[in-house]
N, CA, C, O and the ligand as a Tripos MOL2 file, in Angstrom:
@<TRIPOS>MOLECULE
protein
  273   271    69     0     0
PROTEIN
NO_CHARGES

@<TRIPOS>ATOM
      1 N          86.4490   71.4710  125.2270 N.3       1 MET1
      2 CA         85.4550   71.4730  124.1180 C.3       1 MET1
      3 C          85.3050   72.7850  123.5740 C.2       1 MET1
      4 O          85.0330   73.7590  124.2760 O.2       1 MET1
      5 N          85.4810   72.8330  122.3080 N.am      2 ALA2
      6 CA         85.5130   74.2030  121.7590 C.3       2 ALA2
      7 C          84.4860   74.1130  120.6380 C.2       2 ALA2
      8 O          84.5880   73.2540  119.7630 O.2       2 ALA2
      9 N          83.4080   75.0790  120.6690 N.am      3 GLU3
     10 CA         82.4030   74.9210  119.7070 C.3       3 GLU3
     11 C          82.7110   75.9620  118.4640 C.2       3 GLU3
     12 O          82.6620   77.1840  118.6030 O.2       3 GLU3
     13 N          83.0030   75.3620  117.3550 N.am      4 GLU4
     14 CA         83.4660   76.3130  116.3520 C.3       4 GLU4
     15 C          82.2720   76.3760  115.3250 C.2       4 GLU4
     16 O          82.1870   75.5040  114.4610 O.2       4 GLU4
     17 N          81.3830   77.3560  115.4030 N.am      5 SER5
     18 CA         80.3530   77.4030  114.3900 C.3       5 SER5
     19 C          80.7780   78.5140  113.2540 C.2       5 SER5
     20 O          80.5870   79.7220  113.3910 O.2       5 SER5
     21 N          81.2330   78.0520  112.4000 N.am      6 ILE6
     22 CA         81.8920   79.1040  111.5080 C.3       6 ILE6
     23 C          80.6690   78.9180  110.1490 C.2       6 ILE6
     24 O          80.5160   77.8880  109.4930 O.2       6 ILE6
     25 N          80.0260   79.9990  110.0060 N.am      7 SER7
     26 CA         78.9330   79.8740  109.0540 C.3       7 SER7
     27 C          79.6260   80.3870  107.6130 C.2       7 SER7
     28 O          80.0540   81.5230  107.4120 O.2       7 SER7
     29 N          79.6320   79.3840  106.7580 N.am      8 GLN8
     30 CA         80.1090   79.8130  105.4920 C.3       8 GLN8
     31 C          79.0600   79.9260  104.3810 C.2       8 GLN8
     32 O          79.2040   79.6430  103.1920 O.2       8 GLN8
     33 N          78.0220   80.3760  104.9810 N.am      9 ILE9
     34 CA         76.9400   80.7130  104.0490 C.3       9 ILE9
     35 C          77.1440   82.0800  103.5230 C.2       9 ILE9
     36 O          77.2920   83.0050  104.3210 O.2       9 ILE9
     37 N          77.1620   82.2610  102.3990 N.am     10 GLU10
     38 CA         77.4890   83.4980  101.5210 C.3      10 GLU10
     39 C          76.0140   84.2230  101.1520 C.2      10 GLU10
     40 O          75.2400   83.6870  100.3570 O.2      10 GLU10
     41 N          75.7830   85.1960  101.6580 N.am     11 GLU11
     42 CA         74.4600   86.1210  101.5060 C.3      11 GLU11
     43 C          74.6210   86.8540  100.2480 C.2      11 GLU11
     44 O          75.1090   87.9770  100.3770 O.2      11 GLU11
     45 N          74.3420   86.5020   99.1420 N.am     12 ILE12
     46 CA         74.4970   87.1730   97.8800 C.3      12 ILE12
     47 C          73.2530   87.9660   97.7460 C.2      12 ILE12
     48 O          72.1680   87.3850   97.7420 O.2      12 ILE12
     49 N          73.3490   89.4780   97.6170 N.am     13 PRO13
     50 CA         72.1710   90.0370   97.3380 C.3      13 PRO13
     51 C          71.5360   89.9440   95.9410 C.2      13 PRO13
     52 O          72.3570   89.7850   95.0370 O.2      13 PRO13
     53 N          70.4370   90.0000   95.6310 N.am     14 GLU14
     54 CA         69.7060   89.7240   94.3990 C.3      14 GLU14
     55 C          69.7440   91.1750   93.6850 C.2      14 GLU14
     56 O          69.7390   91.2780   92.4580 O.2      14 GLU14
     57 N          69.7760   92.1330   94.4360 N.am     15 ALA15
     58 CA         69.7520   93.3390   93.8860 C.3      15 ALA15
     59 C          70.7620   94.3790   94.5180 C.2      15 ALA15
     60 O          71.2580   94.1790   95.6270 O.2      15 ALA15
     61 N          71.0310   95.4570   93.7860 N.am     16 CYS16
     62 CA         72.0360   96.5110   94.4380 C.3      16 CYS16
     63 C          71.2750   97.1430   95.8110 C.2      16 CYS16
     64 O          70.1600   97.6650   95.8270 O.2      16 CYS16
     65 N          72.0320   96.9840   96.7630 N.am     17 PRO17
     66 CA         71.3190   97.7610   97.9520 C.3      17 PRO17
     67 C          71.2320   99.2080   97.8790 C.2      17 PRO17
     68 O          70.7180   99.8950   98.7610 O.2      17 PRO17
     69 N          71.7920   99.6960   96.7120 N.am     18 HIS18
     70 CA         71.7590  101.2150   96.7970 C.3      18 HIS18
     71 C          70.7960  101.8630   95.8560 C.2      18 HIS18
     72 O          70.2240  102.9190   96.1260 O.2      18 HIS18
     73 N          70.6560  101.2890   94.8940 N.am     19 CYS19
     74 CA         69.6390  101.5790   93.9480 C.3      19 CYS19
     75 C          68.6120  100.6810   93.6850 C.2      19 CYS19
     76 O          67.5800  101.0340   93.1130 O.2      19 CYS19
     77 N          68.8190   99.5500   94.0600 N.am     20 GLY20
     78 CA         67.7440   98.3640   93.8830 C.3      20 GLY20
     79 C          67.7670   97.9010   92.7510 C.2      20 GLY20
     80 O          66.7720   97.2150   92.5190 O.2      20 GLY20
     81 N          68.5490   97.9840   91.8470 N.am     21 ASN21
     82 CA         68.8820   97.4280   90.4390 C.3      21 ASN21
     83 C          69.0220   95.9150   90.6470 C.2      21 ASN21
     84 O          69.8860   95.5450   91.4420 O.2      21 ASN21
     85 N          68.3230   95.0630   90.0650 N.am     22 LYS22
     86 CA         68.5410   93.7050   89.9940 C.3      22 LYS22
     87 C          69.5440   93.2440   89.4030 C.2      22 LYS22
     88 O          69.7750   93.5920   88.2450 O.2      22 LYS22
     89 N          70.4130   92.2990   90.1160 N.am     23 LEU23
     90 CA         71.4920   91.8490   89.6360 C.3      23 LEU23
     91 C          71.2790   90.5850   88.7390 C.2      23 LEU23
     92 O          70.4360   89.7350   89.0260 O.2      23 LEU23
     93 N          72.0300   90.5100   87.7170 N.am     24 SER24
     94 CA         71.8090   89.2070   86.8740 C.3      24 SER24
     95 C          72.6480   87.9870   87.6310 C.2      24 SER24
     96 O          73.5550   88.1380   88.4500 O.2      24 SER24
     97 N          72.1640   86.8900   87.1960 N.am     25 PRO25
     98 CA         72.8000   85.7000   87.9990 C.3      25 PRO25
     99 C          74.3120   85.8380   87.7340 C.2      25 PRO25
    100 O          75.0820   85.4450   88.6110 O.2      25 PRO25
    101 N          74.7720   86.3410   86.6510 N.am     26 TRP26
    102 CA         76.2410   86.2290   86.3380 C.3      26 TRP26
    103 C          76.8430   87.3190   87.2460 C.2      26 TRP26
    104 O          77.9300   87.0970   87.7800 O.2      26 TRP26
    105 N          76.1900   88.4980   87.4530 N.am     27 GLN27
    106 CA         76.9150   89.2760   88.4520 C.3      27 GLN27
    107 C          76.9190   88.9110   89.7890 C.2      27 GLN27
    108 O          77.7950   89.2330   90.5930 O.2      27 GLN27
    109 N          75.7610   88.1150   90.0690 N.am     28 GLN28
    110 CA         75.9000   87.4570   91.4510 C.3      28 GLN28
    111 C          77.0400   86.3820   91.4730 C.2      28 GLN28
    112 O          77.5860   86.1180   92.5450 O.2      28 GLN28
    113 N          77.3730   85.8220   90.4320 N.am     29 VAL29
    114 CA         78.5500   84.8850   90.5430 C.3      29 VAL29
    115 C          79.7770   85.5990   90.6650 C.2      29 VAL29
    116 O          80.7060   85.1520   91.3380 O.2      29 VAL29
    117 N          79.8460   86.8390   89.9640 N.am     30 LEU30
    118 CA         81.1100   87.7240   90.1090 C.3      30 LEU30
    119 C          81.2320   88.3020   91.3870 C.2      30 LEU30
    120 O          82.3340   88.5850   91.8550 O.2      30 LEU30
    121 N          80.1260   88.5030   92.0090 N.am     31 LEU31
    122 CA         79.9880   89.0770   93.4200 C.3      31 LEU31
    123 C          80.4920   88.0000   94.3740 C.2      31 LEU31
    124 O          81.2580   88.3100   95.2860 O.2      31 LEU31
    125 N          80.1490   86.9380   94.2220 N.am     32 ALA32
    126 CA         80.5460   85.6980   95.0190 C.3      32 ALA32
    127 C          81.9280   85.4970   94.8460 C.2      32 ALA32
    128 O          82.5760   85.1300   95.8270 O.2      32 ALA32
    129 N          82.4230   85.6540   93.8940 N.am     33 THR33
    130 CA         83.9230   85.3930   93.3590 C.3      33 THR33
    131 C          84.8550   86.3330   93.9720 C.2      33 THR33
    132 O          85.8460   86.0660   94.6530 O.2      33 THR33
    133 N          84.3340   87.6220   93.5870 N.am     34 ASP34
    134 CA         85.4010   88.6360   93.7700 C.3      34 ASP34
    135 C          85.0940   89.4950   95.3280 C.2      34 ASP34
    136 O          85.8910   90.3060   95.8010 O.2      34 ASP34
    137 N          83.8270   89.1260   95.9450 N.am     35 ARG35
    138 CA         83.6240   89.5080   97.1590 C.3      35 ARG35
    139 C          83.1050   91.0780   96.8900 C.2      35 ARG35
    140 O          82.6430   91.7140   97.8370 O.2      35 ARG35
    141 N          83.1970   91.6580   95.5900 N.am     36 ALA36
    142 CA         82.7270   92.9450   95.2840 C.3      36 ALA36
    143 C          82.3810   93.1840   94.1790 C.2      36 ALA36
    144 O          83.0300   92.6280   93.2930 O.2      36 ALA36
    145 N          81.4510   93.9200   93.8450 N.am     37 LEU37
    146 CA         80.8090   94.1410   92.6080 C.3      37 LEU37
    147 C          80.4790   95.6410   92.4560 C.2      37 LEU37
    148 O          79.9580   96.2250   93.4050 O.2      37 LEU37
    149 N          80.7600   96.3010   91.2910 N.am     38 VAL38
    150 CA         80.2700   97.4150   91.1150 C.3      38 VAL38
    151 C          79.0020   97.5060   90.2570 C.2      38 VAL38
    152 O          78.9110   96.9080   89.1840 O.2      38 VAL38
    153 N          77.9170   98.3600   90.8220 N.am     39 CYS39
    154 CA         76.6550   98.2000   90.0860 C.3      39 CYS39
    155 C          76.7250   99.1330   89.0490 C.2      39 CYS39
    156 O          77.1320  100.2910   89.1440 O.2      39 CYS39
    157 N          76.1920   98.4130   87.7820 N.am     40 LYS40
    158 CA         76.2520   99.1090   86.5450 C.3      40 LYS40
    159 C          75.3250  100.4690   86.4940 C.2      40 LYS40
    160 O          75.5290  101.4130   85.7310 O.2      40 LYS40
    161 N          74.4840  100.3960   87.2620 N.am     41 ASN41
    162 CA         73.4490  101.4400   87.2830 C.3      41 ASN41
    163 C          73.7590  102.8120   88.0100 C.2      41 ASN41
    164 O          73.6650  103.9320   87.5080 O.2      41 ASN41
    165 N          74.1760  102.4670   89.3840 N.am     42 CYS42
    166 CA         74.4850  103.5500   89.9940 C.3      42 CYS42
    167 C          76.1430  103.8220   90.3910 C.2      42 CYS42
    168 O          76.6840  104.8300   90.8480 O.2      42 CYS42
    169 N          76.6110  102.7080   90.0790 N.am     43 TRP43
    170 CA         78.2350  102.5420   90.1260 C.3      43 TRP43
    171 C          78.5540  102.4520   91.9110 C.2      43 TRP43
    172 O          79.5880  102.7850   92.4900 O.2      43 TRP43
    173 N          77.3980  101.9380   92.4500 N.am     44 TYR44
    174 CA         77.6960  101.7390   93.8320 C.3      44 TYR44
    175 C          78.5040  100.4650   94.0490 C.2      44 TYR44
    176 O          78.1550   99.4870   93.3890 O.2      44 TYR44
    177 N          79.5450  100.3390   94.8900 N.am     45 ARG45
    178 CA         80.3530   99.2650   95.1400 C.3      45 ARG45
    179 C          79.8090   98.3800   96.1420 C.2      45 ARG45
    180 O          79.8410   98.6940   97.3320 O.2      45 ARG45
    181 N          79.3280   97.3320   95.7510 N.am     46 ILE46
    182 CA         78.7400   96.1360   96.6750 C.3      46 ILE46
    183 C          79.9910   95.3460   97.1290 C.2      46 ILE46
    184 O          80.7490   94.7490   96.3650 O.2      46 ILE46
    185 N          80.0980   95.4160   98.3800 N.am     47 ILE47
    186 CA         81.0200   94.6420   99.1520 C.3      47 ILE47
    187 C          80.6640   93.7840  100.0710 C.2      47 ILE47
    188 O          80.2790   94.1910  101.1670 O.2      47 ILE47
    189 N          80.7410   92.3380   99.7500 N.am     48 LEU48
    190 CA         80.3360   91.3460  100.7060 C.3      48 LEU48
    191 C          81.2000   91.3390  101.9760 C.2      48 LEU48
    192 O          82.4210   91.3300  101.8180 O.2      48 LEU48
    193 N          80.6930   91.3410  103.2170 N.am     49 ASP49
    194 CA         81.3430   91.3580  104.4230 C.3      49 ASP49
    195 C          81.5930   89.7890  104.6170 C.2      49 ASP49
    196 O          80.8340   89.0340  105.2250 O.2      49 ASP49
    197 N          82.5930   89.4930  104.0950 N.am     50 VAL50
    198 CA         82.9690   87.9580  104.4060 C.3      50 VAL50
    199 C          83.9860   87.8140  105.3050 C.2      50 VAL50
    200 O          84.9770   88.5150  105.1010 O.2      50 VAL50
    201 N          83.9930   87.0900  106.2400 N.am     51 ILE51
    202 CA         84.9780   86.9060  107.1730 C.3      51 ILE51
    203 C          86.0360   85.9590  106.7030 C.2      51 ILE51
    204 O          85.7270   84.7890  106.4790 O.2      51 ILE51
    205 N          87.1600   86.3450  106.5510 N.am     52 PRO52
    206 CA         88.0920   85.2550  105.7890 C.3      52 PRO52
    207 C          88.3880   84.0810  106.7960 C.2      52 PRO52
    208 O          88.4300   84.2940  108.0080 O.2      52 PRO52
    209 N          88.5880   82.8590  106.2620 N.am     53 LYS53
    210 CA         88.8270   81.5340  106.9250 C.3      53 LYS53
    211 C          90.0090   81.8470  108.0170 C.2      53 LYS53
    212 O          91.1230   82.2740  107.7130 O.2      53 LYS53
    213 N          89.6510   81.6130  109.0740 N.am     54 THR54
    214 CA         90.9200   81.6140  110.0660 C.3      54 THR54
    215 C          91.7790   80.3280  109.8810 C.2      54 THR54
    216 O          91.2970   79.2260  110.1430 O.2      54 THR54
    217 N          92.9120   80.4590  109.4780 N.am     55 LYS55
    218 CA         93.8270   79.3810  109.3530 C.3      55 LYS55
    219 C          94.5350   79.2240  110.7340 C.2      55 LYS55
    220 O          94.7640   80.1640  111.4950 O.2      55 LYS55
    221 N          94.8760   77.8320  110.9770 N.am     56 LYS56
    222 CA         95.4570   77.5920  112.2990 C.3      56 LYS56
    223 C          97.0150   78.0320  112.1650 C.2      56 LYS56
    224 O          97.8200   77.3490  111.5320 O.2      56 LYS56
    225 N          97.2670   78.9190  112.6460 N.am     57 THR57
    226 CA         98.8090   79.3900  112.8380 C.3      57 THR57
    227 C          99.4370   79.1630  114.1270 C.2      57 THR57
    228 O          98.7520   79.0490  115.1440 O.2      57 THR57
    229 N         100.6930   79.0920  114.1390 N.am     58 ASP58
    230 CA        101.3880   78.8010  115.4510 C.3      58 ASP58
    231 C         101.5760   80.1730  116.2620 C.2      58 ASP58
    232 O         101.9390   80.1120  117.4360 O.2      58 ASP58
    233 N         101.3480   81.3260  115.6890 N.am     59 SER59
    234 CA        101.7210   82.6010  116.1890 C.3      59 SER59
    235 C         100.1980   83.0420  116.5640 C.2      59 SER59
    236 O         100.1010   84.2410  116.8290 O.2      59 SER59
    237 N          99.1330   82.3770  116.6270 N.am     60 ASP60
    238 CA         98.0020   82.6610  116.9090 C.3      60 ASP60
    239 C          97.7760   82.9960  118.5790 C.2      60 ASP60
    240 O          97.1360   83.9220  119.0790 O.2      60 ASP60
    241 N          98.3880   82.1170  119.1180 N.am     61 LYS61
    242 CA         98.0820   82.1450  120.5610 C.3      61 LYS61
    243 C          98.9360   83.2380  121.3170 C.2      61 LYS61
    244 O          98.6940   83.5510  122.4830 O.2      61 LYS61
    245 N          99.8940   83.7650  120.6120 N.am     62 SER62
    246 CA        100.8680   84.6560  121.2440 C.3      62 SER62
    247 C         100.1140   85.9310  121.6210 C.2      62 SER62
    248 O         100.4350   86.6110  122.5950 O.2      62 SER62
    249 N          99.2590   86.1780  120.9350 N.am     63 LYS63
    250 CA         98.4220   87.5980  121.1270 C.3      63 LYS63
    251 C          97.1470   87.4760  121.7170 C.2      63 LYS63
    252 O          96.6610   86.3450  121.7510 O.2      63 LYS63
    253 N          96.5100   88.4240  122.1900 N.am     64 ASN64
    254 CA         95.3510   88.6500  122.7440 C.3      64 ASN64
    255 C          94.9910   87.5420  123.7380 C.2      64 ASN64
    256 O          93.9620   86.8750  123.6310 O.2      64 ASN64
    257 N          95.9290   87.3790  124.7460 N.am     65 GLU65
    258 CA         95.6020   86.4080  125.9310 C.3      65 GLU65
    259 C          94.6560   87.2090  127.0100 C.2      65 GLU65
    260 O          94.9080   88.3050  127.5120 O.2      65 GLU65
    261 N          93.7260   86.5430  127.1950 N.am     66 GLU66
    262 CA         92.8090   87.1140  128.1920 C.3      66 GLU66
    263 C          93.0090   86.4010  129.4620 C.2      66 GLU66
    264 O          92.8750   85.1870  129.6150 O.2      66 GLU66
    265 N          93.3730   87.3450  130.4490 N.am     67 PRO67
    266 CA         93.7160   86.7100  131.6920 C.3      67 PRO67
    267 C          92.3320   86.3390  132.4650 C.2      67 PRO67
    268 O          91.3750   87.1130  132.4740 O.2      67 PRO67
    269 N          92.3280   85.1780  133.0580 N.am     68 LYS68
    270 CA         91.1230   84.7700  133.5990 C.3      68 LYS68
    271 C          91.1340   84.9740  135.1300 C.2      68 LYS68
    272 O          90.1470   84.6700  135.8000 O.2      68 LYS68
    273 ZN         72.9730  100.2650   92.1220 Zn       69 ZN69
@<TRIPOS>BOND
     1     1     2 1
     2     2     3 1
     3     3     4 2
     4     3     5 am
     5     5     6 1
     6     6     7 1
     7     7     8 2
     8     7     9 am
     9     9    10 1
    10    10    11 1
    11    11    12 2
    12    11    13 am
    13    13    14 1
    14    14    15 1
    15    15    16 2
    16    15    17 am
    17    17    18 1
    18    18    19 1
    19    19    20 2
    20    19    21 am
    21    21    22 1
    22    22    23 1
    23    23    24 2
    24    23    25 am
    25    25    26 1
    26    26    27 1
    27    27    28 2
    28    27    29 am
    29    29    30 1
    30    30    31 1
    31    31    32 2
    32    31    33 am
    33    33    34 1
    34    34    35 1
    35    35    36 2
    36    35    37 am
    37    37    38 1
    38    38    39 1
    39    39    40 2
    40    39    41 am
    41    41    42 1
    42    42    43 1
    43    43    44 2
    44    43    45 am
    45    45    46 1
    46    46    47 1
    47    47    48 2
    48    47    49 am
    49    49    50 1
    50    50    51 1
    51    51    52 2
    52    51    53 am
    53    53    54 1
    54    54    55 1
    55    55    56 2
    56    55    57 am
    57    57    58 1
    58    58    59 1
    59    59    60 2
    60    59    61 am
    61    61    62 1
    62    62    63 1
    63    63    64 2
    64    63    65 am
    65    65    66 1
    66    66    67 1
    67    67    68 2
    68    67    69 am
    69    69    70 1
    70    70    71 1
    71    71    72 2
    72    71    73 am
    73    73    74 1
    74    74    75 1
    75    75    76 2
    76    75    77 am
    77    77    78 1
    78    78    79 1
    79    79    80 2
    80    79    81 am
    81    81    82 1
    82    82    83 1
    83    83    84 2
    84    83    85 am
    85    85    86 1
    86    86    87 1
    87    87    88 2
    88    87    89 am
    89    89    90 1
    90    90    91 1
    91    91    92 2
    92    91    93 am
    93    93    94 1
    94    94    95 1
    95    95    96 2
    96    95    97 am
    97    97    98 1
    98    98    99 1
    99    99   100 2
   100    99   101 am
   101   101   102 1
   102   102   103 1
   103   103   104 2
   104   103   105 am
   105   105   106 1
   106   106   107 1
   107   107   108 2
   108   107   109 am
   109   109   110 1
   110   110   111 1
   111   111   112 2
   112   111   113 am
   113   113   114 1
   114   114   115 1
   115   115   116 2
   116   115   117 am
   117   117   118 1
   118   118   119 1
   119   119   120 2
   120   119   121 am
   121   121   122 1
   122   122   123 1
   123   123   124 2
   124   123   125 am
   125   125   126 1
   126   126   127 1
   127   127   128 2
   128   127   129 am
   129   129   130 1
   130   130   131 1
   131   131   132 2
   132   131   133 am
   133   133   134 1
   134   134   135 1
   135   135   136 2
   136   135   137 am
   137   137   138 1
   138   138   139 1
   139   139   140 2
   140   139   141 am
   141   141   142 1
   142   142   143 1
   143   143   144 2
   144   143   145 am
   145   145   146 1
   146   146   147 1
   147   147   148 2
   148   147   149 am
   149   149   150 1
   150   150   151 1
   151   151   152 2
   152   151   153 am
   153   153   154 1
   154   154   155 1
   155   155   156 2
   156   155   157 am
   157   157   158 1
   158   158   159 1
   159   159   160 2
   160   159   161 am
   161   161   162 1
   162   162   163 1
   163   163   164 2
   164   163   165 am
   165   165   166 1
   166   166   167 1
   167   167   168 2
   168   167   169 am
   169   169   170 1
   170   170   171 1
   171   171   172 2
   172   171   173 am
   173   173   174 1
   174   174   175 1
   175   175   176 2
   176   175   177 am
   177   177   178 1
   178   178   179 1
   179   179   180 2
   180   179   181 am
   181   181   182 1
   182   182   183 1
   183   183   184 2
   184   183   185 am
   185   185   186 1
   186   186   187 1
   187   187   188 2
   188   187   189 am
   189   189   190 1
   190   190   191 1
   191   191   192 2
   192   191   193 am
   193   193   194 1
   194   194   195 1
   195   195   196 2
   196   195   197 am
   197   197   198 1
   198   198   199 1
   199   199   200 2
   200   199   201 am
   201   201   202 1
   202   202   203 1
   203   203   204 2
   204   203   205 am
   205   205   206 1
   206   206   207 1
   207   207   208 2
   208   207   209 am
   209   209   210 1
   210   210   211 1
   211   211   212 2
   212   211   213 am
   213   213   214 1
   214   214   215 1
   215   215   216 2
   216   215   217 am
   217   217   218 1
   218   218   219 1
   219   219   220 2
   220   219   221 am
   221   221   222 1
   222   222   223 1
   223   223   224 2
   224   223   225 am
   225   225   226 1
   226   226   227 1
   227   227   228 2
   228   227   229 am
   229   229   230 1
   230   230   231 1
   231   231   232 2
   232   231   233 am
   233   233   234 1
   234   234   235 1
   235   235   236 2
   236   235   237 am
   237   237   238 1
   238   238   239 1
   239   239   240 2
   240   239   241 am
   241   241   242 1
   242   242   243 1
   243   243   244 2
   244   243   245 am
   245   245   246 1
   246   246   247 1
   247   247   248 2
   248   247   249 am
   249   249   250 1
   250   250   251 1
   251   251   252 2
   252   251   253 am
   253   253   254 1
   254   254   255 1
   255   255   256 2
   256   255   257 am
   257   257   258 1
   258   258   259 1
   259   259   260 2
   260   259   261 am
   261   261   262 1
   262   262   263 1
   263   263   264 2
   264   263   265 am
   265   265   266 1
   266   266   267 1
   267   267   268 2
   268   267   269 am
   269   269   270 1
   270   270   271 1
   271   271   272 2
@<TRIPOS>SUBSTRUCTURE
     1 MET1         2 RESIDUE 1 A MET
     2 ALA2         6 RESIDUE 1 A ALA
     3 GLU3        10 RESIDUE 1 A GLU
     4 GLU4        14 RESIDUE 1 A GLU
     5 SER5        18 RESIDUE 1 A SER
     6 ILE6        22 RESIDUE 1 A ILE
     7 SER7        26 RESIDUE 1 A SER
     8 GLN8        30 RESIDUE 1 A GLN
     9 ILE9        34 RESIDUE 1 A ILE
    10 GLU10       38 RESIDUE 1 A GLU
    11 GLU11       42 RESIDUE 1 A GLU
    12 ILE12       46 RESIDUE 1 A ILE
    13 PRO13       50 RESIDUE 1 A PRO
    14 GLU14       54 RESIDUE 1 A GLU
    15 ALA15       58 RESIDUE 1 A ALA
    16 CYS16       62 RESIDUE 1 A CYS
    17 PRO17       66 RESIDUE 1 A PRO
    18 HIS18       70 RESIDUE 1 A HIS
    19 CYS19       74 RESIDUE 1 A CYS
    20 GLY20       78 RESIDUE 1 A GLY
    21 ASN21       82 RESIDUE 1 A ASN
    22 LYS22       86 RESIDUE 1 A LYS
    23 LEU23       90 RESIDUE 1 A LEU
    24 SER24       94 RESIDUE 1 A SER
    25 PRO25       98 RESIDUE 1 A PRO
    26 TRP26      102 RESIDUE 1 A TRP
    27 GLN27      106 RESIDUE 1 A GLN
    28 GLN28      110 RESIDUE 1 A GLN
    29 VAL29      114 RESIDUE 1 A VAL
    30 LEU30      118 RESIDUE 1 A LEU
    31 LEU31      122 RESIDUE 1 A LEU
    32 ALA32      126 RESIDUE 1 A ALA
    33 THR33      130 RESIDUE 1 A THR
    34 ASP34      134 RESIDUE 1 A ASP
    35 ARG35      138 RESIDUE 1 A ARG
    36 ALA36      142 RESIDUE 1 A ALA
    37 LEU37      146 RESIDUE 1 A LEU
    38 VAL38      150 RESIDUE 1 A VAL
    39 CYS39      154 RESIDUE 1 A CYS
    40 LYS40      158 RESIDUE 1 A LYS
    41 ASN41      162 RESIDUE 1 A ASN
    42 CYS42      166 RESIDUE 1 A CYS
    43 TRP43      170 RESIDUE 1 A TRP
    44 TYR44      174 RESIDUE 1 A TYR
    45 ARG45      178 RESIDUE 1 A ARG
    46 ILE46      182 RESIDUE 1 A ILE
    47 ILE47      186 RESIDUE 1 A ILE
    48 LEU48      190 RESIDUE 1 A LEU
    49 ASP49      194 RESIDUE 1 A ASP
    50 VAL50      198 RESIDUE 1 A VAL
    51 ILE51      202 RESIDUE 1 A ILE
    52 PRO52      206 RESIDUE 1 A PRO
    53 LYS53      210 RESIDUE 1 A LYS
    54 THR54      214 RESIDUE 1 A THR
    55 LYS55      218 RESIDUE 1 A LYS
    56 LYS56      222 RESIDUE 1 A LYS
    57 THR57      226 RESIDUE 1 A THR
    58 ASP58      230 RESIDUE 1 A ASP
    59 SER59      234 RESIDUE 1 A SER
    60 ASP60      238 RESIDUE 1 A ASP
    61 LYS61      242 RESIDUE 1 A LYS
    62 SER62      246 RESIDUE 1 A SER
    63 LYS63      250 RESIDUE 1 A LYS
    64 ASN64      254 RESIDUE 1 A ASN
    65 GLU65      258 RESIDUE 1 A GLU
    66 GLU66      262 RESIDUE 1 A GLU
    67 PRO67      266 RESIDUE 1 A PRO
    68 LYS68      270 RESIDUE 1 A LYS
    69 ZN69       273 GROUP 0 **** ****
């Protein structure tokens, strides 16, 4: 039994974490799409830490084997 709790909830910041400049809804859409957005105010690059979806591959079990 494997519990896979993959949270796909993407937390899009409403404002720039660097300068606090409020992002427009369109900028939030771009941020959600591109996973990155450059603040127009301070040119800070906002990057979302999104874990890529793990696809089931055959070569997945060949590595990282933990001996029990
Ligand atoms: Zn900013």
